[in-house]
Every structure is written in C-alpha cells, then in structure tokens.
C-alpha positions as CSV (number, residue, x, y, z in Angstrom):
1,X,-5.9,37.7,-31.3
2,X,-5.8,39.2,-27.8
3,X,-4.3,37.2,-25.0
4,X,-5.7,37.4,-21.5
5,X,-3.6,37.0,-18.4
6,X,-3.0,33.2,-17.9
7,X,-4.0,32.0,-14.5
8,X,-2.1,29.2,-12.8
9,X,-3.9,26.0,-11.9
10,X,-1.3,24.3,-9.7
11,X,-1.7,20.6,-9.2
12,X,0.9,19.0,-7.0
13,X,0.9,15.5,-8.2
14,X,2.1,14.0,-4.9
15,X,0.2,11.1,-3.5
16,X,1.8,11.3,-0.1
17,X,0.9,8.0,1.4
18,X,1.4,7.8,5.2
19,X,3.6,5.0,6.3
20,X,3.3,3.6,9.9
21,X,5.8,1.1,11.3
22,X,4.7,-0.9,14.3
23,X,5.4,-4.1,16.2
24,X,3.7,-6.3,18.7
25,X,5.2,-8.8,21.1
26,X,3.7,-11.2,23.6
27,X,3.3,-14.8,24.8
28,X,1.0,-17.4,23.4
29,X,0.2,-19.7,26.3
30,X,0.1,-23.4,25.9
31,X,-3.5,-24.6,26.0
32,X,-4.8,-21.1,25.3
33,X,-5.8,-19.4,22.0
34,X,-3.9,-20.7,19.1
35,X,-3.5,-17.3,17.5
36,X,-3.4,-13.7,18.8
37,X,-4.3,-10.5,17.0
38,X,-1.4,-8.3,15.8
39,X,-3.2,-5.4,14.2
40,X,-6.4,-4.4,12.4
41,X,-5.9,-3.1,8.8
42,X,-8.5,-0.6,7.6
43,X,-10.1,-0.5,4.2
44,X,-7.6,0.7,1.6
45,X,-4.6,0.3,3.8
46,X,-1.9,-2.2,2.9
47,X,0.3,-4.2,5.3
48,X,3.7,-5.8,4.9
49,X,5.2,-8.1,7.6
50,X,8.8,-7.0,8.1
51,X,10.0,-9.6,10.6
52,X,8.9,-12.3,13.0
53,X,11.2,-13.5,15.8
54,X,10.6,-15.7,18.8
55,X,10.5,-19.3,19.8
56,X,9.1,-21.9,22.2
57,X,9.8,-21.1,25.9
58,X,11.9,-23.8,27.5
59,X,13.3,-23.5,31.0
60,X,12.3,-19.8,31.4
61,X,11.9,-16.8,29.2
62,X,15.6,-16.5,28.4
63,X,15.9,-20.0,26.8
64,X,14.1,-20.2,23.5
65,X,13.8,-23.2,21.2
66,X,13.3,-22.8,17.5
67,X,9.7,-22.6,16.4
68,X,7.7,-21.8,13.3
69,X,5.1,-19.1,13.4
70,X,2.3,-18.6,10.9
71,X,0.7,-15.3,9.9
72,X,-3.0,-15.4,9.0
73,X,-5.4,-12.7,7.8
74,X,-9.1,-12.7,8.7
75,X,-11.5,-10.8,6.4
76,X,-14.8,-10.2,8.2
77,X,-16.8,-13.4,8.8
78,X,-14.7,-15.4,6.3
79,X,-12.4,-18.2,7.7
80,X,-8.9,-17.1,8.4
81,X,-6.6,-17.1,5.4
82,X,-3.1,-18.6,5.8
83,X,-0.5,-16.2,4.5
84,X,3.1,-16.7,5.6
85,X,5.2,-19.0,7.7
86,X,8.3,-17.7,9.6
87,X,10.9,-20.1,10.8
88,X,12.7,-18.7,13.9
89,X,15.9,-20.2,15.2
90,X,15.3,-19.4,18.8
91,X,17.8,-17.6,21.0
92,X,20.0,-16.7,17.9
93,X,17.2,-14.3,16.9
94,X,17.3,-15.2,13.3
95,X,14.3,-15.9,11.2
96,X,13.3,-16.5,7.6
97,X,10.0,-16.2,5.8
98,X,8.3,-18.8,3.7
99,X,5.1,-18.0,1.8
100,X,2.2,-20.3,2.2
101,X,2.3,-22.2,-1.2
102,X,-1.5,-22.5,-1.3
103,X,-2.0,-18.7,-1.1
104,X,-0.8,-16.3,-3.9
105,X,1.1,-13.4,-2.3
106,X,2.4,-10.4,-4.2
107,X,5.2,-8.3,-2.8
108,X,4.6,-9.5,0.8
109,X,1.5,-7.3,0.9
110,X,-2.2,-7.6,1.8
111,X,-4.9,-5.0,1.6
112,X,-7.5,-4.4,4.3
113,X,-10.0,-4.4,5.8
114,X,-8.7,-7.4,7.6
115,X,-7.2,-8.5,10.9
116,X,-3.6,-9.9,11.0
117,X,-2.9,-12.7,13.5
118,X,0.1,-14.8,14.5
119,X,0.4,-18.2,16.0
120,X,2.8,-21.1,16.4
121,X,2.4,-24.0,14.0
122,X,2.5,-26.4,16.9
123,X,2.7,-26.0,20.7
124,X,3.6,-29.5,21.9
125,X,2.8,-28.3,25.4
126,X,5.1,-25.2,25.2
127,X,4.2,-21.6,25.4
128,X,5.7,-19.3,22.7
129,X,7.2,-15.9,22.8
130,X,6.9,-13.7,19.7
131,X,7.5,-10.3,18.2
132,X,6.0,-9.3,14.9
133,X,7.2,-6.1,13.1
134,X,5.1,-4.6,10.3
135,X,4.6,-1.7,8.0
136,X,1.1,-0.2,7.2
137,X,0.7,2.2,4.3
138,X,-2.3,4.5,4.6
139,X,-3.5,6.2,1.4
140,X,-4.1,9.9,1.6
141,X,-5.6,12.2,-1.0
142,X,-3.2,13.8,-3.4
143,X,-2.3,17.3,-2.2
144,X,-4.1,19.5,-4.8
145,X,-3.9,23.3,-4.8
146,X,-6.1,25.2,-7.2
147,X,-5.8,28.8,-8.2
148,X,-8.7,31.2,-8.4
149,X,-11.2,30.4,-11.1
150,X,-10.5,31.7,-14.5
151,X,-12.8,34.5,-15.7
152,X,-14.1,34.9,-19.2
153,X,-15.4,38.5,-19.3
154,X,-19.0,39.0,-20.3
155,X,-19.7,40.3,-23.8
156,X,-22.7,41.6,-25.7
157,X,-21.7,39.6,-28.7
158,X,-23.1,36.1,-28.3
159,X,-21.1,34.9,-31.3
160,X,-17.7,35.8,-29.8
161,X,-15.7,32.7,-28.7
162,X,-12.6,32.0,-26.7
163,X,-9.8,29.4,-26.9
164,X,-9.0,27.7,-23.7
165,X,-5.8,25.7,-23.4
166,X,-4.3,23.6,-20.6
167,X,-0.5,23.9,-20.4
168,X,2.0,22.0,-18.3
169,X,5.4,22.9,-16.9
170,X,8.1,21.2,-14.8
171,X,9.8,24.4,-13.8
172,X,7.2,27.2,-14.0
173,X,9.2,28.8,-16.8
174,X,8.7,26.7,-19.9
175,X,5.1,25.8,-20.7
176,X,3.8,23.3,-23.2
177,X,0.3,22.7,-24.5
178,X,-1.3,19.6,-23.1
179,X,-2.7,17.1,-25.6
180,X,-6.0,15.3,-24.7
181,X,-5.4,12.1,-22.8
182,X,-4.0,10.9,-19.5
183,X,-0.9,11.6,-17.5
184,X,1.2,8.7,-16.2
185,X,2.7,8.9,-12.7
186,X,5.9,10.8,-12.3
187,X,8.5,11.3,-9.5
188,X,8.8,15.0,-10.3
189,X,6.1,17.7,-9.7
190,X,4.2,19.1,-12.6
191,X,2.4,22.4,-12.7
192,X,-0.6,23.2,-14.8
193,X,-2.2,26.5,-16.0
194,X,-5.1,27.4,-18.1
195,X,-4.5,30.0,-20.9
196,X,-7.4,31.8,-22.6
197,X,-7.2,33.7,-25.9
198,X,-10.0,35.6,-27.6
199,X,-10.9,34.3,-31.0
200,X,-10.7,37.0,-33.7
C-alpha cells in the first residue's frame, strides 16, 4: 500500500460571536410617550438587559424618587410584549430585576429581530429619568481555513481505487481517524486533515 502525502484541512472551530455593550439614557416626559426605544435588535442577534437605573424626577434632576420601569419587546406589527420589570430605588442608584410572570424568559435573553423599549409603570404626573445598559451578541460565521484541494492522480486503470480518511488532532502531532458522525462543541481548537492511500 502506497501512502500519498497527507494534506491538512484546517478547520478552526471557533464561532467567535461579536459582543457589543451599550447603554441609553434619557427622560420620559409626563404626558408624552409612555415608552421610548432603547435599541433595535437584528435577526439572529440576542440581547440581555444588564441594568436599569433611574427614577421619577421630583424637585429637579438631582432629586429622584423610586420608580419601577418595564422593558418591552416589539416584534414587527405584533403588540409589544412585556418582558421585565426593574424596581429602582431612586437617588441611591440601586435596582433589582423582576421577570414578568406572564412571559417565559430564559437566561435574561431575547432574540431579534425586535425593538427593545423602556417605560415607567406609572407616571402620576411626574417625568422619569432612566438609563438602560444592555449586551447584544451578534453571530458571526465560524472562522474556517481550508487547505488546497487534495489531488488523486489520474490513472489509466479504471479499477484502481483509493482510501480516503479524515483525521483529527488537538496538537498537530498526534492524529486519530475520525469515525462517521457529528462533533460536539469544544473549548479547544481541533485540526483536521485528509489522508489518502492507494489500494493495492
């Protein structure tokens, strides 16, 4: 059996999602819109609300009273979906999150496309100051690098056959044959090569 030179097929199994942190602050005026837009989340992106602080404005911008803000998500033409409520203690700057019990939430995360909005639960004639911090995860294609195509040399013997094997390595030194099937995710890179051998 004659072994041809194995060619590396390198696949860097890193799905390097891009993470973007952002925040938006502002004032919701009494008698105006009940909610304001925080951010648009594109299709395939996910968003997590990190923190909401603020309160009702009383006697000027430096004097906040406690307030509860709600976070909603709007998906296209559908009605806004209640998602979370944040209780803010005012000037102390502390807040805590409560999930809307009528809406199932997993890991504080929603997936777009949607628009995230914030508003106070009640105004009672007061304007409200807010700041919402969030994290958006944008999917990106796995970085895949492929070697030059493998070449099976031409032959005049139509009956001649070749064995083609896929092999995997963690260190580019030790190679193991790959059994048919799927690979589960891993936090370490894996390298692949294709080895061809001529059948005798």
